[in-house]
PAZAPA-4460 file (N, C-alpha, C; in steps of 0.05 Angstrom, whole numbers, plus 32768, in hexadecimal, padded with zeros to 4 digits):
% residues 115
    n_x    n_y    n_z   ca_x   ca_y   ca_z    c_x    c_y    c_z   seq   type   mol
   8526   879F   88A0   8547   8798   889A   854A   8778   8886     1      X     A
   854E   877D   886E   854D   8769   8862   856B   8763   8858     2      X     A
   8574   8744   885E   858D   873C   8851   8587   8727   883E     3      X     A
   8592   8727   8827   8592   8713   8813   85AC   8709   880A     4      X     A
   85B0   86EE   880F   85D0   86EA   8805   85CF   86D7   87EC     5      X     A
   85DE   86D8   87D9   85E5   86C8   87BC   85F6   86C5   87BC     6      X     A
   85FA   86B0   87A7   8615   86AC   87A1   8624   868C   87A5     7      X     A
   8612   867F   87B5   861E   8662   87BF   861E   8652   87AB     8      X     A
   8621   8637   87AF   8620   8624   8795   8635   860E   87A3     9      X     A
   8633   85F8   878C   864A   85E8   878E   8662   85E9   8782    10      X     A
   8679   85E5   878C   8693   85ED   8783   86A7   85D9   878C    11      X     A
   86BC   85CD   877A   86CD   85BE   877F   86E1   85C8   8794    12      X     A
   86EE   85BB   87A0   8708   85BF   87B5   8714   85D2   87A3    13      X     A
   871F   85E6   87B0   8733   85F7   879F   8726   8611   878D    14      X     A
   870E   860A   8790   86FE   8621   877E   86F8   863B   8790    15      X     A
   86E3   864D   8784   86DE   8664   878A   86C6   866C   878C    16      X     A
   86B7   8678   8798   869D   8689   8798   869D   869E   87A8    17      X     A
   868E   86B2   879F   868C   86C5   87A2   866D   86CE   87AE    18      X     A
   8670   86D3   87C8   8653   86D9   87D2   8647   86F5   87D6    19      X     A
   8630   86F8   87D3   8624   8711   87D4   8615   8719   87EC    20      X     A
   860E   872B   87F3   85F8   872B   8808   85EB   874D   8803    21      X     A
   85D1   874B   87F7   85C2   8768   87F4   85B2   8774   8810    22      X     A
   85BA   8784   8816   85AA   878E   882E   8599   87A4   8825    23      X     A
   8587   87A8   8837   8574   87C1   8835   8558   87C5   8850    24      X     A
   8556   87DD   8856   8545   87E2   886E   855B   87ED   8881    25      X     A
   8570   87F9   8878   8582   8800   8892   8598   880F   8880    26      X     A
   85A0   8829   888F   85B9   8835   8880   85D2   8823   8883    27      X     A
   85D7   880F   886B   85EB   87FB   8869   8605   8809   886B    28      X     A
   860A   881F   8864   8626   882D   8868   862C   882C   8886    29      X     A
   861A   8831   8896   8627   883A   88B3   8621   8818   88C4    30      X     A
   8626   8808   88BB   8621   87F1   88C9   863E   87D9   88C2    31      X     A
   864B   87CA   88D7   8657   87B7   88D1   864C   87A0   88C7    32      X     A
   8652   8793   88AF   8649   8779   88A8   8656   8763   88AD    33      X     A
   864F   874B   88AD   8656   8732   88B0   864C   871B   88A5    34      X     A
   8663   8708   88A1   8657   86F0   888D   865F   86D7   88A2    35      X     A
   864F   86C8   88A7   864B   86AD   88C1   8645   869A   88A9    36      X     A
   8649   8680   88B7   8645   8669   88A8   8643   8652   88BC    37      X     A
   862D   863C   88B5   8622   862A   88C5   8628   8618   88B5    38      X     A
   863B   8601   88C2   8640   85EA   88B0   862B   85D2   88C0    39      X     A
   8624   85BD   88AF   860E   85A4   88BE   861B   85A0   88DA    40      X     A
   8607   85A0   88E9   860B   8596   8907   861B   85A4   8915    41      X     A
   8628   85BF   890D   8637   85D4   891B   862D   85EB   8920    42      X     A
   8638   85F9   8932   862C   8611   893B   8638   8630   8925    43      X     A
   8624   863F   8924   862A   8653   890F   8646   8665   8918    44      X     A
   8654   866E   8908   866F   8672   890F   8673   868C   88FA    45      X     A
   8682   86A0   890A   8683   86B9   88F7   869D   86AD   88E2    46      X     A
   869C   86BD   88CB   86AD   86B6   88B8   86C1   86CF   88AF    47      X     A
   86AD   86E4   88AE   86BE   8702   88AA   86A7   8717   88AE    48      X     A
   86B6   872D   88B6   86A8   8744   88BD   86B5   875C   88B3    49      X     A
   86AD   8772   88AD   86B4   8788   88A3   86AC   87A4   88AC    50      X     A
   86B7   87BA   88AF   86A7   87D3   88C2   8698   87DE   88A7    51      X     A
   868D   87F5   88B2   867E   8806   88AA   868A   880D   8888    52      X     A
   869A   881C   888A   86AC   882B   886F   86BB   8812   8865    53      X     A
   86BE   87FE   8868   86CD   87EA   8860   86EB   87E9   8868    54      X     A
   86F6   87F7   887C   870E   87FD   8886   871E   87E8   8893    55      X     A
   870F   87D5   88AC   8718   87C4   88B3   8709   87A8   88AF    56      X     A
   871A   8792   88B0   870B   8779   88A5   8713   8766   88BB    57      X     A
   8705   874D   88C1   870F   873D   88D6   8707   8720   88CC    58      X     A
   8711   870A   88CE   870F   86F3   88C7   8712   86DA   88D6    59      X     A
   8704   86C6   88D7   8709   86AB   88E1   8724   86A3   88DD    60      X     A
   8730   8696   88E9   874F   868C   88EC   8749   8673   88D0    61      X     A
   8732   866B   88CC   8735   8653   88BB   8730   8662   889B    62      X     A
   872E   867A   889B   8729   8682   8883   873A   8696   887A    63      X     A
   874B   86A0   888B   875F   86B6   8888   876E   86A8   8874    64      X     A
   8777   86C1   8862   8784   86BB   8844   8776   86AD   882C    65      X     A
   875A   86A9   882D   874A   8697   8821   872E   86AB   8815    66      X     A
   872C   86B9   882A   870E   86C2   882C   8718   86DD   8829    67      X     A
   8708   86F2   8818   8705   870F   881E   86EA   8717   881A    68      X     A
   86E7   872A   8835   86D3   8737   8834   86D1   8757   8831    69      X     A
   86BA   875E   881E   86BE   8776   8813   86A4   8787   8814    70      X     A
   869B   87A2   880B   8684   87A8   880B   867F   87C0   87F9    71      X     A
   866B   87C3   87EB   8661   87DE   87DD   864D   87EA   87EA    72      X     A
   8649   8802   87FA   863D   8810   8800   862C   8823   87EE    73      X     A
   8632   8824   87DA   8625   882B   87C3   860E   881E   87BB    74      X     A
   8615   87FE   87BA   8605   87EB   87B8   85F6   87DD   87CB    75      X     A
   8600   87E0   87E2   85F1   87D5   87FF   85F5   87BA   8804    76      X     A
   860D   87B3   87F8   8612   8795   87F5   862D   8792   87FF    77      X     A
   862C   8775   880F   8649   8771   8817   8651   8750   8808    78      X     A
   8668   874F   8803   866D   873A   87F8   8688   8725   8809    79      X     A
   8685   870C   8801   8698   86F9   8806   86A6   86E7   87F1    80      X     A
   86BF   86F1   87EF   86CB   86E2   87D5   86D9   86CC   87E8    81      X     A
   86DA   86B1   87DB   86E1   869F   87E6   86F4   8691   87D4    82      X     A
   8709   868E   87D9   871A   8680   87CA   872A   866A   87D6    83      X     A
   8733   8652   87C8   873E   8638   87D4   8730   862C   87E6    84      X     A
   8717   8628   87DC   8701   861C   87EC   8705   85FF   87F4    85      X     A
   8703   85FB   8812   870A   85DE   8817   86E9   85D2   881A    86      X     A
   86E7   85B2   8821   86D0   85A8   8829   86C6   85B7   883E    87      X     A
   86D8   85B8   884F   86CF   85C3   886F   86C5   85DD   886A    88      X     A
   86C0   85EB   885A   86B9   860B   8857   869A   85FF   884B    89      X     A
   8691   85E7   884A   8673   85E3   8842   865D   85EF   8853    90      X     A
   864B   85F8   8850   8641   8606   8863   862A   8618   885A    91      X     A
   8617   8622   886C   8606   8639   8861   8611   8653   8869    92      X     A
   8610   8668   885B   8622   8681   8864   8607   8692   8865    93      X     A
   8613   86A3   8873   85F8   86BF   8882   8606   86D9   8881    94      X     A
   85FB   86E6   887C   8606   8704   8882   85F3   8708   8895    95      X     A
   85FD   871C   88A5   85F4   8727   88BC   85F7   8745   88C4    96      X     A
   85E8   8752   88D5   85EB   876E   88D9   85DA   876D   88F3    97      X     A
   85EB   8787   8903   85DE   878A   891F   85D2   87A6   8918    98      X     A
   85BC   87A2   891C   85AA   87C2   891B   8598   87C5   892F    99      X     A
   859B   87DB   893F   8591   87DE   8956   858C   87CA   8964   100      X     A
   85A6   87C3   896C   85AF   87B2   8983   859E   878C   897D   101      X     A
   8597   8793   8968   858B   8778   8956   8597   876B   8945   102      X     A
   85A1   874F   8941   85A6   873F   892E   8597   8738   891D   103      X     A
   859D   8741   88FF   858F   873A   88EA   85A1   872B   88DD   104      X     A
   858F   8713   88D0   859E   86FD   88C1   8590   86F7   88A3   105      X     A
   859D   86F6   8891   858E   86EF   8874   858A   86CE   8879   106      X     A
   857D   86C2   885F   8573   86A7   8865   858D   8691   885D   107      X     A
   85A5   869C   8858   85BB   868E   8852   85C4   8684   8833   108      X     A
   85D7   867D   882A   85DA   8674   8812   85EB   865C   8815   109      X     A
   85E9   8645   8808   85F6   862F   880D   860E   8629   87FE   110      X     A
   8627   8624   880D   8640   861E   87F8   8648   85FE   8800   111      X     A
   8648   85F4   87EA   8654   85D7   87ED   866E   85D1   87DF   112      X     A
   8682   85C6   87EA   8699   85C4   87DB   86A3   85A9   87DE   113      X     A
   86A4   859A   87C8   86A0   857C   87C7   86A7   8571   87A8   114      X     A
   86BA   856A   87A4   86C3   855D   878C   86A8   854A   877E   115      X     A
***
């Protein structure tokens, strides 16, 4: 199982970024995919999750209405569209899959929201 995140960077408050997570090594279309984040000095937290076919999504209260999770099963990729970014969104963002009762994580992509 391999997960590779991309799309992070420096953005001003109110700006947007789109994160991508390319997956391989498992049948992507069969699994729930999740985005987590970890800010400096804080625990890793769930940001959003999406079911295997993309029919259901779930969001942390702090990002509802600003972030959108989606997936393209033909491309084995999950996305996180982030709009209205705030300084408190600054964190390393990770994607995760639970496969055969084991959690697999990517290495993360850094998002910095600052003026």
